[in-house]
C-alpha angles and dihedrals in degrees: 000000000000096000126033128190109221111181107295094353139076114212115204126191105230092209089062092052092050094052095042108123102169126088093235108031123183095252091055091051090053092050092047092050090048093051093045091051091049091049091051089054090048092246128142121236122218121195115211136176117214125190116231111262137192137216115241088255093053091045090051090053091050092047094043091233134111124275088243090058090053091047092050090049090052093048093046092049094243089123125032118233137163132212123244102192104317096333129090120236124192120209112237091237090056092050089052091048093049091047090057089049091052092048091050092050092050091048091051091048092056097036094091095047117108119215 
């Protein structure tokens, strides 16, 4: 399904929205039903956009480094992270930026080597 109601939230897959070519797609019907139900209860509805984020473990897998390396980078400020409760989360854009930084550092390290 392209839109899922989870408690007080509706989660929508952005890829589904981008490829939607009908005037009344399924995800829009789910959102409309959610908003109408909230209105009947007298509730307000807030629409928010949240960037995908990763746990330090998931970011480490994507970066091909250890979890400790990611944790050290967070604590030193090399990579920006936020806390959700007591756990760190890393925005996907920050993981991509840090990956480019690592690639650049590796390239510089090997630049002077002669083969």
